[in-house]
N, CA, C and O atoms as a Maestro MAE file, in Angstrom:
{
 s_m_m2io_version
 :::
 2.0.0
}

f_m_ct {
 s_m_title
 :::
 protein
 m_atom[340] {
  # First column is atom index #
  i_m_mmod_type
  r_m_x_coord
  r_m_y_coord
  r_m_z_coord
  i_m_residue_number
  s_m_chain_name
  s_m_pdb_residue_name
  s_m_pdb_atom_name
  i_m_atomic_number
  :::
  1 25 88.124 67.698 92.417 1 A "UNK " " N  " 7
  2 3 89.154 68.332 91.613 1 A "UNK " " CA " 6
  3 2 90.378 67.409 91.605 1 A "UNK " " C  " 6
  4 15 90.789 66.887 92.641 1 A "UNK " " O  " 8
  5 25 90.933 67.227 90.443 2 A "UNK " " N  " 7
  6 3 92.084 66.333 90.311 2 A "UNK " " CA " 6
  7 2 93.380 67.123 90.385 2 A "UNK " " C  " 6
  8 15 93.406 68.348 90.268 2 A "UNK " " O  " 8
  9 25 94.463 66.363 90.586 3 A "UNK " " N  " 7
  10 3 95.776 67.005 90.644 3 A "UNK " " CA " 6
  11 2 96.105 67.719 89.338 3 A "UNK " " C  " 6
  12 15 96.703 68.795 89.351 3 A "UNK " " O  " 8
  13 25 95.718 67.126 88.214 4 A "UNK " " N  " 7
  14 3 96.022 67.756 86.925 4 A "UNK " " CA " 6
  15 2 95.246 69.061 86.768 4 A "UNK " " C  " 6
  16 15 95.733 69.996 86.134 4 A "UNK " " O  " 8
  17 25 94.042 69.134 87.339 5 A "UNK " " N  " 7
  18 3 93.262 70.364 87.289 5 A "UNK " " CA " 6
  19 2 93.932 71.458 88.119 5 A "UNK " " C  " 6
  20 15 93.997 72.615 87.701 5 A "UNK " " O  " 8
  21 25 94.425 71.083 89.288 6 A "UNK " " N  " 7
  22 3 95.121 72.040 90.151 6 A "UNK " " CA " 6
  23 2 96.367 72.547 89.437 6 A "UNK " " C  " 6
  24 15 96.639 73.748 89.424 6 A "UNK " " O  " 8
  25 25 97.116 71.634 88.849 7 A "UNK " " N  " 7
  26 3 98.344 72.016 88.152 7 A "UNK " " CA " 6
  27 2 98.035 72.939 86.978 7 A "UNK " " C  " 6
  28 15 98.734 73.929 86.765 7 A "UNK " " O  " 8
  29 25 96.989 72.619 86.214 8 A "UNK " " N  " 7
  30 3 96.622 73.451 85.065 8 A "UNK " " CA " 6
  31 2 96.267 74.865 85.513 8 A "UNK " " C  " 6
  32 15 96.687 75.843 84.896 8 A "UNK " " O  " 8
  33 25 95.497 74.964 86.584 9 A "UNK " " N  " 7
  34 3 95.115 76.286 87.087 9 A "UNK " " CA " 6
  35 2 96.335 77.040 87.639 9 A "UNK " " C  " 6
  36 15 96.495 78.238 87.403 9 A "UNK " " O  " 8
  37 25 97.182 76.326 88.369 10 A "UNK " " N  " 7
  38 3 98.387 76.950 88.920 10 A "UNK " " CA " 6
  39 2 99.302 77.426 87.798 10 A "UNK " " C  " 6
  40 15 99.866 78.518 87.878 10 A "UNK " " O  " 8
  41 25 99.453 76.625 86.766 11 A "UNK " " N  " 7
  42 3 100.294 77.020 85.627 11 A "UNK " " CA " 6
  43 2 99.748 78.275 84.954 11 A "UNK " " C  " 6
  44 15 100.510 79.164 84.572 11 A "UNK " " O  " 8
  45 25 98.431 78.343 84.814 12 A "UNK " " N  " 7
  46 3 97.810 79.523 84.214 12 A "UNK " " CA " 6
  47 2 98.054 80.771 85.043 12 A "UNK " " C  " 6
  48 15 98.359 81.835 84.506 12 A "UNK " " O  " 8
  49 25 97.917 80.634 86.355 13 A "UNK " " N  " 7
  50 3 98.150 81.769 87.248 13 A "UNK " " CA " 6
  51 2 99.611 82.201 87.203 13 A "UNK " " C  " 6
  52 15 99.904 83.395 87.144 13 A "UNK " " O  " 8
  53 25 100.520 81.246 87.231 14 A "UNK " " N  " 7
  54 3 101.944 81.584 87.189 14 A "UNK " " CA " 6
  55 2 102.307 82.281 85.879 14 A "UNK " " C  " 6
  56 15 103.120 83.206 85.868 14 A "UNK " " O  " 8
  57 25 101.702 81.834 84.772 15 A "UNK " " N  " 7
  58 3 101.971 82.480 83.477 15 A "UNK " " CA " 6
  59 2 101.499 83.932 83.504 15 A "UNK " " C  " 6
  60 15 102.191 84.820 83.005 15 A "UNK " " O  " 8
  61 25 100.329 84.174 84.083 16 A "UNK " " N  " 7
  62 3 99.826 85.542 84.186 16 A "UNK " " CA " 6
  63 2 100.720 86.399 85.082 16 A "UNK " " C  " 6
  64 15 100.968 87.567 84.782 16 A "UNK " " O  " 8
  65 25 101.197 85.821 86.173 17 A "UNK " " N  " 7
  66 3 102.098 86.567 87.058 17 A "UNK " " CA " 6
  67 2 103.394 86.922 86.342 17 A "UNK " " C  " 6
  68 15 103.932 88.012 86.536 17 A "UNK " " O  " 8
  69 25 103.896 86.013 85.518 18 A "UNK " " N  " 7
  70 3 105.098 86.315 84.734 18 A "UNK " " CA " 6
  71 2 104.828 87.452 83.744 18 A "UNK " " C  " 6
  72 15 105.665 88.337 83.566 18 A "UNK " " O  " 8
  73 25 103.658 87.421 83.104 19 A "UNK " " N  " 7
  74 3 103.294 88.490 82.169 19 A "UNK " " CA " 6
  75 2 103.198 89.821 82.899 19 A "UNK " " C  " 6
  76 15 103.647 90.849 82.392 19 A "UNK " " O  " 8
  77 25 102.605 89.798 84.100 20 A "UNK " " N  " 7
  78 3 102.472 91.030 84.878 20 A "UNK " " CA " 6
  79 2 103.850 91.598 85.199 20 A "UNK " " C  " 6
  80 15 104.065 92.806 85.101 20 A "UNK " " O  " 8
  81 25 104.783 90.728 85.581 21 A "UNK " " N  " 7
  82 3 106.138 91.180 85.900 21 A "UNK " " CA " 6
  83 2 106.787 91.808 84.668 21 A "UNK " " C  " 6
  84 15 107.439 92.848 84.766 21 A "UNK " " O  " 8
  85 25 106.607 91.177 83.516 22 A "UNK " " N  " 7
  86 3 107.172 91.713 82.275 22 A "UNK " " CA " 6
  87 2 106.560 93.066 81.922 22 A "UNK " " C  " 6
  88 15 107.270 93.982 81.508 22 A "UNK " " O  " 8
  89 25 105.251 93.192 82.085 23 A "UNK " " N  " 7
  90 3 104.573 94.448 81.776 23 A "UNK " " CA " 6
  91 2 105.022 95.536 82.735 23 A "UNK " " C  " 6
  92 15 105.268 96.666 82.313 23 A "UNK " " O  " 8
  93 25 105.132 95.215 84.019 24 A "UNK " " N  " 7
  94 3 105.597 96.188 85.010 24 A "UNK " " CA " 6
  95 2 106.990 96.691 84.657 24 A "UNK " " C  " 6
  96 15 107.266 97.886 84.760 24 A "UNK " " O  " 8
  97 25 107.856 95.795 84.248 25 A "UNK " " N  " 7
  98 3 109.212 96.166 83.834 25 A "UNK " " CA " 6
  99 2 109.176 97.053 82.602 25 A "UNK " " C  " 6
  100 15 109.921 98.030 82.515 25 A "UNK " " O  " 8
  101 25 108.313 96.720 81.648 26 A "UNK " " N  " 7
  102 3 108.221 97.515 80.426 26 A "UNK " " CA " 6
  103 2 107.694 98.922 80.721 26 A "UNK " " C  " 6
  104 15 108.170 99.898 80.142 26 A "UNK " " O  " 8
  105 25 106.717 99.023 81.616 27 A "UNK " " N  " 7
  106 3 106.189 100.338 81.995 27 A "UNK " " CA " 6
  107 2 107.285 101.169 82.660 27 A "UNK " " C  " 6
  108 15 107.444 102.350 82.352 27 A "UNK " " O  " 8
  109 25 108.035 100.557 83.565 28 A "UNK " " N  " 7
  110 3 109.129 101.267 84.234 28 A "UNK " " CA " 6
  111 2 110.159 101.739 83.215 28 A "UNK " " C  " 6
  112 15 110.685 102.847 83.325 28 A "UNK " " O  " 8
  113 25 110.443 100.901 82.227 29 A "UNK " " N  " 7
  114 3 111.386 101.284 81.172 29 A "UNK " " CA " 6
  115 2 110.879 102.479 80.371 29 A "UNK " " C  " 6
  116 15 111.656 103.362 80.008 29 A "UNK " " O  " 8
  117 25 109.576 102.508 80.095 30 A "UNK " " N  " 7
  118 3 108.995 103.627 79.343 30 A "UNK " " CA " 6
  119 2 109.084 104.921 80.138 30 A "UNK " " C  " 6
  120 15 109.383 105.978 79.582 30 A "UNK " " O  " 8
  121 25 108.824 104.837 81.445 31 A "UNK " " N  " 7
  122 3 108.958 106.041 82.275 31 A "UNK " " CA " 6
  123 2 110.419 106.494 82.331 31 A "UNK " " C  " 6
  124 15 110.698 107.692 82.290 31 A "UNK " " O  " 8
  125 25 111.331 105.561 82.424 32 A "UNK " " N  " 7
  126 3 112.750 105.920 82.447 32 A "UNK " " CA " 6
  127 2 113.153 106.578 81.134 32 A "UNK " " C  " 6
  128 15 113.913 107.546 81.137 32 A "UNK " " O  " 8
  129 25 112.658 106.071 80.023 33 A "UNK " " N  " 7
  130 3 112.940 106.675 78.724 33 A "UNK " " CA " 6
  131 2 112.386 108.098 78.666 33 A "UNK " " C  " 6
  132 15 113.045 109.008 78.163 33 A "UNK " " O  " 8
  133 25 111.182 108.281 79.179 34 A "UNK " " N  " 7
  134 3 110.588 109.627 79.211 34 A "UNK " " CA " 6
  135 2 111.461 110.558 80.044 34 A "UNK " " C  " 6
  136 15 111.721 111.696 79.652 34 A "UNK " " O  " 8
  137 25 111.915 110.065 81.204 35 A "UNK " " N  " 7
  138 3 112.787 110.864 82.073 35 A "UNK " " CA " 6
  139 2 114.078 111.219 81.347 35 A "UNK " " C  " 6
  140 15 114.553 112.351 81.432 35 A "UNK " " O  " 8
  141 25 114.637 110.262 80.640 36 A "UNK " " N  " 7
  142 3 115.880 110.497 79.897 36 A "UNK " " CA " 6
  143 2 115.715 111.553 78.806 36 A "UNK " " C  " 6
  144 15 116.691 112.168 78.375 36 A "UNK " " O  " 8
  145 25 114.471 111.759 78.364 37 A "UNK " " N  " 7
  146 3 114.190 112.759 77.332 37 A "UNK " " CA " 6
  147 2 113.654 114.055 77.929 37 A "UNK " " C  " 6
  148 15 113.065 114.873 77.222 37 A "UNK " " O  " 8
  149 25 113.862 114.241 79.239 38 A "UNK " " N  " 7
  150 3 113.537 115.514 79.876 38 A "UNK " " CA " 6
  151 2 112.107 115.662 80.364 38 A "UNK " " C  " 6
  152 15 111.705 116.753 80.767 38 A "UNK " " O  " 8
  153 25 111.339 114.595 80.336 39 A "UNK " " N  " 7
  154 3 109.951 114.661 80.795 39 A "UNK " " CA " 6
  155 2 109.921 114.444 82.299 39 A "UNK " " C  " 6
  156 15 110.595 113.550 82.812 39 A "UNK " " O  " 8
  157 25 109.149 115.252 83.007 40 A "UNK " " N  " 7
  158 3 108.992 115.129 84.448 40 A "UNK " " CA " 6
  159 2 108.046 113.967 84.723 40 A "UNK " " C  " 6
  160 15 106.845 114.063 84.472 40 A "UNK " " O  " 8
  161 25 108.592 112.876 85.236 41 A "UNK " " N  " 7
  162 3 107.833 111.642 85.393 41 A "UNK " " CA " 6
  163 2 106.643 111.783 86.348 41 A "UNK " " C  " 6
  164 15 105.561 111.300 86.015 41 A "UNK " " O  " 8
  165 25 106.784 112.421 87.519 42 A "UNK " " N  " 7
  166 3 105.592 112.550 88.376 42 A "UNK " " CA " 6
  167 2 104.446 113.289 87.681 42 A "UNK " " C  " 6
  168 15 103.283 112.921 87.845 42 A "UNK " " O  " 8
  169 25 104.768 114.324 86.909 43 A "UNK " " N  " 7
  170 3 103.737 115.057 86.179 43 A "UNK " " CA " 6
  171 2 103.125 114.178 85.087 43 A "UNK " " C  " 6
  172 15 101.916 114.209 84.862 43 A "UNK " " O  " 8
  173 25 103.961 113.402 84.420 44 A "UNK " " N  " 7
  174 3 103.473 112.492 83.383 44 A "UNK " " CA " 6
  175 2 102.536 111.448 83.988 44 A "UNK " " C  " 6
  176 15 101.490 111.140 83.416 44 A "UNK " " O  " 8
  177 25 102.914 110.906 85.146 45 A "UNK " " N  " 7
  178 3 102.049 109.920 85.820 45 A "UNK " " CA " 6
  179 2 100.687 110.527 86.151 45 A "UNK " " C  " 6
  180 15 99.655 109.884 85.956 45 A "UNK " " O  " 8
  181 25 100.682 111.761 86.650 46 A "UNK " " N  " 7
  182 3 99.421 112.428 86.991 46 A "UNK " " CA " 6
  183 2 98.595 112.686 85.735 46 A "UNK " " C  " 6
  184 15 97.379 112.492 85.738 46 A "UNK " " O  " 8
  185 25 99.252 113.125 84.662 47 A "UNK " " N  " 7
  186 3 98.538 113.400 83.410 47 A "UNK " " CA " 6
  187 2 97.905 112.120 82.863 47 A "UNK " " C  " 6
  188 15 96.771 112.138 82.384 47 A "UNK " " O  " 8
  189 25 98.630 111.027 82.936 48 A "UNK " " N  " 7
  190 3 98.097 109.745 82.461 48 A "UNK " " CA " 6
  191 2 96.919 109.321 83.330 48 A "UNK " " C  " 6
  192 15 95.905 108.844 82.822 48 A "UNK " " O  " 8
  193 25 97.059 109.496 84.636 49 A "UNK " " N  " 7
  194 3 95.971 109.143 85.549 49 A "UNK " " CA " 6
  195 2 94.715 109.942 85.212 49 A "UNK " " C  " 6
  196 15 93.618 109.385 85.161 49 A "UNK " " O  " 8
  197 25 94.874 111.249 84.982 50 A "UNK " " N  " 7
  198 3 93.735 112.097 84.627 50 A "UNK " " CA " 6
  199 2 93.145 111.701 83.278 50 A "UNK " " C  " 6
  200 15 91.924 111.661 83.123 50 A "UNK " " O  " 8
  201 25 93.987 111.413 82.318 51 A "UNK " " N  " 7
  202 3 93.519 111.058 80.978 51 A "UNK " " CA " 6
  203 2 92.707 109.767 80.987 51 A "UNK " " C  " 6
  204 15 91.839 109.573 80.136 51 A "UNK " " O  " 8
  205 25 92.979 108.896 81.931 52 A "UNK " " N  " 7
  206 3 92.283 107.610 82.006 52 A "UNK " " CA " 6
  207 2 90.968 107.686 82.782 52 A "UNK " " C  " 6
  208 15 90.213 106.714 82.821 52 A "UNK " " O  " 8
  209 25 90.694 108.840 83.399 53 A "UNK " " N  " 7
  210 3 89.469 108.984 84.187 53 A "UNK " " CA " 6
  211 2 88.255 109.127 83.281 53 A "UNK " " C  " 6
  212 15 88.332 109.704 82.196 53 A "UNK " " O  " 8
  213 25 87.123 108.585 83.753 54 A "UNK " " N  " 7
  214 3 85.871 108.834 83.044 54 A "UNK " " CA " 6
  215 2 85.323 110.182 83.494 54 A "UNK " " C  " 6
  216 15 85.905 110.831 84.363 54 A "UNK " " O  " 8
  217 25 84.217 110.603 82.912 55 A "UNK " " N  " 7
  218 3 83.671 111.937 83.178 55 A "UNK " " CA " 6
  219 2 83.334 112.137 84.654 55 A "UNK " " C  " 6
  220 15 83.581 113.211 85.202 55 A "UNK " " O  " 8
  221 25 82.785 111.137 85.290 56 A "UNK " " N  " 7
  222 3 82.408 111.249 86.702 56 A "UNK " " CA " 6
  223 2 83.654 111.382 87.584 56 A "UNK " " C  " 6
  224 15 83.691 112.213 88.491 56 A "UNK " " O  " 8
  225 25 84.656 110.573 87.318 57 A "UNK " " N  " 7
  226 3 85.902 110.644 88.079 57 A "UNK " " CA " 6
  227 2 86.586 111.983 87.855 57 A "UNK " " C  " 6
  228 15 87.116 112.570 88.799 57 A "UNK " " O  " 8
  229 25 86.584 112.476 86.617 58 A "UNK " " N  " 7
  230 3 87.228 113.754 86.292 58 A "UNK " " CA " 6
  231 2 86.515 114.896 87.008 58 A "UNK " " C  " 6
  232 15 87.167 115.799 87.533 58 A "UNK " " O  " 8
  233 25 85.184 114.865 87.034 59 A "UNK " " N  " 7
  234 3 84.428 115.918 87.717 59 A "UNK " " CA " 6
  235 2 84.748 115.920 89.210 59 A "UNK " " C  " 6
  236 15 84.904 116.986 89.806 59 A "UNK " " O  " 8
  237 25 84.845 114.751 89.813 60 A "UNK " " N  " 7
  238 3 85.193 114.660 91.229 60 A "UNK " " CA " 6
  239 2 86.582 115.225 91.463 60 A "UNK " " C  " 6
  240 15 86.795 115.972 92.418 60 A "UNK " " O  " 8
  241 25 87.520 114.880 90.610 61 A "UNK " " N  " 7
  242 3 88.882 115.365 90.735 61 A "UNK " " CA " 6
  243 2 88.924 116.891 90.627 61 A "UNK " " C  " 6
  244 15 89.586 117.557 91.423 61 A "UNK " " O  " 8
  245 25 88.220 117.431 89.648 62 A "UNK " " N  " 7
  246 3 88.221 118.882 89.453 62 A "UNK " " CA " 6
  247 2 87.598 119.596 90.649 62 A "UNK " " C  " 6
  248 15 88.061 120.667 91.042 62 A "UNK " " O  " 8
  249 25 86.557 119.014 91.227 63 A "UNK " " N  " 7
  250 3 85.935 119.587 92.415 63 A "UNK " " CA " 6
  251 2 86.921 119.595 93.584 63 A "UNK " " C  " 6
  252 15 87.021 120.578 94.318 63 A "UNK " " O  " 8
  253 25 87.643 118.492 93.746 64 A "UNK " " N  " 7
  254 3 88.646 118.412 94.815 64 A "UNK " " CA " 6
  255 2 89.762 119.420 94.595 64 A "UNK " " C  " 6
  256 15 90.257 120.011 95.555 64 A "UNK " " O  " 8
  257 25 90.164 119.627 93.347 65 A "UNK " " N  " 7
  258 3 91.214 120.603 93.035 65 A "UNK " " CA " 6
  259 2 90.750 122.019 93.360 65 A "UNK " " C  " 6
  260 15 91.520 122.829 93.875 65 A "UNK " " O  " 8
  261 25 89.480 122.313 93.054 66 A "UNK " " N  " 7
  262 3 88.943 123.645 93.365 66 A "UNK " " CA " 6
  263 2 88.920 123.856 94.877 66 A "UNK " " C  " 6
  264 15 89.268 124.933 95.360 66 A "UNK " " O  " 8
  265 25 88.512 122.831 95.624 67 A "UNK " " N  " 7
  266 3 88.518 122.932 97.087 67 A "UNK " " CA " 6
  267 2 89.935 123.165 97.599 67 A "UNK " " C  " 6
  268 15 90.153 123.990 98.486 67 A "UNK " " O  " 8
  269 25 90.885 122.444 97.046 68 A "UNK " " N  " 7
  270 3 92.277 122.583 97.446 68 A "UNK " " CA " 6
  271 2 92.763 124.014 97.224 68 A "UNK " " C  " 6
  272 15 93.384 124.607 98.106 68 A "UNK " " O  " 8
  273 25 92.482 124.559 96.060 69 A "UNK " " N  " 7
  274 3 92.892 125.937 95.759 69 A "UNK " " CA " 6
  275 2 92.253 126.928 96.724 69 A "UNK " " C  " 6
  276 15 92.905 127.865 97.186 69 A "UNK " " O  " 8
  277 25 90.971 126.716 97.026 70 A "UNK " " N  " 7
  278 3 90.265 127.613 97.938 70 A "UNK " " CA " 6
  279 2 90.875 127.541 99.343 70 A "UNK " " C  " 6
  280 15 91.108 128.572 99.973 70 A "UNK " " O  " 8
  281 25 91.128 126.339 99.823 71 A "UNK " " N  " 7
  282 3 91.716 126.182 101.158 71 A "UNK " " CA " 6
  283 2 93.121 126.772 101.220 71 A "UNK " " C  " 6
  284 15 93.487 127.424 102.198 71 A "UNK " " O  " 8
  285 25 93.896 126.541 100.181 72 A "UNK " " N  " 7
  286 3 95.253 127.077 100.146 72 A "UNK " " CA " 6
  287 2 95.224 128.604 100.135 72 A "UNK " " C  " 6
  288 15 96.030 129.246 100.808 72 A "UNK " " O  " 8
  289 25 94.304 129.180 99.380 73 A "UNK " " N  " 7
  290 3 94.173 130.638 99.351 73 A "UNK " " CA " 6
  291 2 93.826 131.171 100.737 73 A "UNK " " C  " 6
  292 15 94.364 132.191 101.169 73 A "UNK " " O  " 8
  293 25 92.933 130.485 101.423 74 A "UNK " " N  " 7
  294 3 92.554 130.894 102.777 74 A "UNK " " CA " 6
  295 2 93.753 130.813 103.719 74 A "UNK " " C  " 6
  296 15 94.004 131.736 104.494 74 A "UNK " " O  " 8
  297 25 94.473 129.730 103.649 75 A "UNK " " N  " 7
  298 3 95.634 129.527 104.525 75 A "UNK " " CA " 6
  299 2 96.696 130.586 104.274 75 A "UNK " " C  " 6
  300 15 97.317 131.086 105.212 75 A "UNK " " O  " 8
  301 25 96.904 130.926 103.008 76 A "UNK " " N  " 7
  302 3 97.928 131.906 102.648 76 A "UNK " " CA " 6
  303 2 97.431 133.337 102.716 76 A "UNK " " C  " 6
  304 15 98.195 134.271 102.471 76 A "UNK " " O  " 8
  305 25 96.151 133.522 103.046 77 A "UNK " " N  " 7
  306 3 95.601 134.861 103.172 77 A "UNK " " CA " 6
  307 2 95.353 135.574 101.863 77 A "UNK " " C  " 6
  308 15 95.321 136.804 101.823 77 A "UNK " " O  " 8
  309 25 95.178 134.822 100.794 78 A "UNK " " N  " 7
  310 3 94.883 135.390 99.476 78 A "UNK " " CA " 6
  311 2 93.393 135.369 99.255 78 A "UNK " " C  " 6
  312 15 92.673 134.583 99.871 78 A "UNK " " O  " 8
  313 25 92.925 136.240 98.366 79 A "UNK " " N  " 7
  314 3 91.515 136.193 97.985 79 A "UNK " " CA " 6
  315 2 91.336 135.070 96.971 79 A "UNK " " C  " 6
  316 15 92.309 134.614 96.371 79 A "UNK " " O  " 8
  317 25 90.114 134.629 96.778 80 A "UNK " " N  " 7
  318 3 89.854 133.587 95.797 80 A "UNK " " CA " 6
  319 2 90.190 134.063 94.395 80 A "UNK " " C  " 6
  320 15 90.605 133.267 93.553 80 A "UNK " " O  " 8
  321 25 90.019 135.333 94.138 81 A "UNK " " N  " 7
  322 3 90.358 135.887 92.821 81 A "UNK " " CA " 6
  323 2 91.859 135.751 92.569 81 A "UNK " " C  " 6
  324 15 92.273 135.392 91.466 81 A "UNK " " O  " 8
  325 25 92.670 136.035 93.579 82 A "UNK " " N  " 7
  326 3 94.132 135.889 93.456 82 A "UNK " " CA " 6
  327 2 94.507 134.439 93.252 82 A "UNK " " C  " 6
  328 15 95.417 134.135 92.480 82 A "UNK " " O  " 8
  329 25 93.816 133.535 93.936 83 A "UNK " " N  " 7
  330 3 94.108 132.107 93.822 83 A "UNK " " CA " 6
  331 2 93.822 131.603 92.420 83 A "UNK " " C  " 6
  332 15 94.513 130.714 91.921 83 A "UNK " " O  " 8
  333 25 92.797 132.173 91.780 84 A "UNK " " N  " 7
  334 3 92.419 131.746 90.439 84 A "UNK " " CA " 6
  335 2 93.428 132.218 89.394 84 A "UNK " " C  " 6
  336 15 93.524 131.631 88.316 84 A "UNK " " O  " 8
  337 25 94.172 133.262 89.703 85 A "UNK " " N  " 7
  338 3 95.116 133.826 88.723 85 A "UNK " " CA " 6
  339 2 96.421 133.168 88.766 85 A "UNK " " C  " 6
  340 15 97.319 133.528 88.005 85 A "UNK " " O  " 8
  :::
 }
 m_bond[339] {
  # First column is bond index #
  i_m_from
  i_m_to
  i_m_order
  :::
  1 1 2 1
  2 2 3 1
  3 3 4 2
  4 3 5 1
  5 5 6 1
  6 6 7 1
  7 7 8 2
  8 7 9 1
  9 9 10 1
  10 10 11 1
  11 11 12 2
  12 11 13 1
  13 13 14 1
  14 14 15 1
  15 15 16 2
  16 15 17 1
  17 17 18 1
  18 18 19 1
  19 19 20 2
  20 19 21 1
  21 21 22 1
  22 22 23 1
  23 23 24 2
  24 23 25 1
  25 25 26 1
  26 26 27 1
  27 27 28 2
  28 27 29 1
  29 29 30 1
  30 30 31 1
  31 31 32 2
  32 31 33 1
  33 33 34 1
  34 34 35 1
  35 35 36 2
  36 35 37 1
  37 37 38 1
  38 38 39 1
  39 39 40 2
  40 39 41 1
  41 41 42 1
  42 42 43 1
  43 43 44 2
  44 43 45 1
  45 45 46 1
  46 46 47 1
  47 47 48 2
  48 47 49 1
  49 49 50 1
  50 50 51 1
  51 51 52 2
  52 51 53 1
  53 53 54 1
  54 54 55 1
  55 55 56 2
  56 55 57 1
  57 57 58 1
  58 58 59 1
  59 59 60 2
  60 59 61 1
  61 61 62 1
  62 62 63 1
  63 63 64 2
  64 63 65 1
  65 65 66 1
  66 66 67 1
  67 67 68 2
  68 67 69 1
  69 69 70 1
  70 70 71 1
  71 71 72 2
  72 71 73 1
  73 73 74 1
  74 74 75 1
  75 75 76 2
  76 75 77 1
  77 77 78 1
  78 78 79 1
  79 79 80 2
  80 79 81 1
  81 81 82 1
  82 82 83 1
  83 83 84 2
  84 83 85 1
  85 85 86 1
  86 86 87 1
  87 87 88 2
  88 87 89 1
  89 89 90 1
  90 90 91 1
  91 91 92 2
  92 91 93 1
  93 93 94 1
  94 94 95 1
  95 95 96 2
  96 95 97 1
  97 97 98 1
  98 98 99 1
  99 99 100 2
  100 99 101 1
  101 101 102 1
  102 102 103 1
  103 103 104 2
  104 103 105 1
  105 105 106 1
  106 106 107 1
  107 107 108 2
  108 107 109 1
  109 109 110 1
  110 110 111 1
  111 111 112 2
  112 111 113 1
  113 113 114 1
  114 114 115 1
  115 115 116 2
  116 115 117 1
  117 117 118 1
  118 118 119 1
  119 119 120 2
  120 119 121 1
  121 121 122 1
  122 122 123 1
  123 123 124 2
  124 123 125 1
  125 125 126 1
  126 126 127 1
  127 127 128 2
  128 127 129 1
  129 129 130 1
  130 130 131 1
  131 131 132 2
  132 131 133 1
  133 133 134 1
  134 134 135 1
  135 135 136 2
  136 135 137 1
  137 137 138 1
  138 138 139 1
  139 139 140 2
  140 139 141 1
  141 141 142 1
  142 142 143 1
  143 143 144 2
  144 143 145 1
  145 145 146 1
  146 146 147 1
  147 147 148 2
  148 147 149 1
  149 149 150 1
  150 150 151 1
  151 151 152 2
  152 151 153 1
  153 153 154 1
  154 154 155 1
  155 155 156 2
  156 155 157 1
  157 157 158 1
  158 158 159 1
  159 159 160 2
  160 159 161 1
  161 161 162 1
  162 162 163 1
  163 163 164 2
  164 163 165 1
  165 165 166 1
  166 166 167 1
  167 167 168 2
  168 167 169 1
  169 169 170 1
  170 170 171 1
  171 171 172 2
  172 171 173 1
  173 173 174 1
  174 174 175 1
  175 175 176 2
  176 175 177 1
  177 177 178 1
  178 178 179 1
  179 179 180 2
  180 179 181 1
  181 181 182 1
  182 182 183 1
  183 183 184 2
  184 183 185 1
  185 185 186 1
  186 186 187 1
  187 187 188 2
  188 187 189 1
  189 189 190 1
  190 190 191 1
  191 191 192 2
  192 191 193 1
  193 193 194 1
  194 194 195 1
  195 195 196 2
  196 195 197 1
  197 197 198 1
  198 198 199 1
  199 199 200 2
  200 199 201 1
  201 201 202 1
  202 202 203 1
  203 203 204 2
  204 203 205 1
  205 205 206 1
  206 206 207 1
  207 207 208 2
  208 207 209 1
  209 209 210 1
  210 210 211 1
  211 211 212 2
  212 211 213 1
  213 213 214 1
  214 214 215 1
  215 215 216 2
  216 215 217 1
  217 217 218 1
  218 218 219 1
  219 219 220 2
  220 219 221 1
  221 221 222 1
  222 222 223 1
  223 223 224 2
  224 223 225 1
  225 225 226 1
  226 226 227 1
  227 227 228 2
  228 227 229 1
  229 229 230 1
  230 230 231 1
  231 231 232 2
  232 231 233 1
  233 233 234 1
  234 234 235 1
  235 235 236 2
  236 235 237 1
  237 237 238 1
  238 238 239 1
  239 239 240 2
  240 239 241 1
  241 241 242 1
  242 242 243 1
  243 243 244 2
  244 243 245 1
  245 245 246 1
  246 246 247 1
  247 247 248 2
  248 247 249 1
  249 249 250 1
  250 250 251 1
  251 251 252 2
  252 251 253 1
  253 253 254 1
  254 254 255 1
  255 255 256 2
  256 255 257 1
  257 257 258 1
  258 258 259 1
  259 259 260 2
  260 259 261 1
  261 261 262 1
  262 262 263 1
  263 263 264 2
  264 263 265 1
  265 265 266 1
  266 266 267 1
  267 267 268 2
  268 267 269 1
  269 269 270 1
  270 270 271 1
  271 271 272 2
  272 271 273 1
  273 273 274 1
  274 274 275 1
  275 275 276 2
  276 275 277 1
  277 277 278 1
  278 278 279 1
  279 279 280 2
  280 279 281 1
  281 281 282 1
  282 282 283 1
  283 283 284 2
  284 283 285 1
  285 285 286 1
  286 286 287 1
  287 287 288 2
  288 287 289 1
  289 289 290 1
  290 290 291 1
  291 291 292 2
  292 291 293 1
  293 293 294 1
  294 294 295 1
  295 295 296 2
  296 295 297 1
  297 297 298 1
  298 298 299 1
  299 299 300 2
  300 299 301 1
  301 301 302 1
  302 302 303 1
  303 303 304 2
  304 303 305 1
  305 305 306 1
  306 306 307 1
  307 307 308 2
  308 307 309 1
  309 309 310 1
  310 310 311 1
  311 311 312 2
  312 311 313 1
  313 313 314 1
  314 314 315 1
  315 315 316 2
  316 315 317 1
  317 317 318 1
  318 318 319 1
  319 319 320 2
  320 319 321 1
  321 321 322 1
  322 322 323 1
  323 323 324 2
  324 323 325 1
  325 325 326 1
  326 326 327 1
  327 327 328 2
  328 327 329 1
  329 329 330 1
  330 330 331 1
  331 331 332 2
  332 331 333 1
  333 333 334 1
  334 334 335 1
  335 335 336 2
  336 335 337 1
  337 337 338 1
  338 338 339 1
  339 339 340 2
  :::
 }
}
């Protein structure tokens, strides 16, 4: 491997890192704009995360949510019917 090859690869990596930094900043700006318009950012982040899931991931998530509700109902002394309402 020559020095010019190393430099070319390093330059490519640095350019991608700069793009990543710019994209991260732009995403943060979009969330801030949403917040400024009254949107609850943590809820928006969760909704986006769910929307990006495939069917298998979504099914796993829904199963975990059902378990969570059941455990919480048990801890709080509610019936499962009450937890569902």
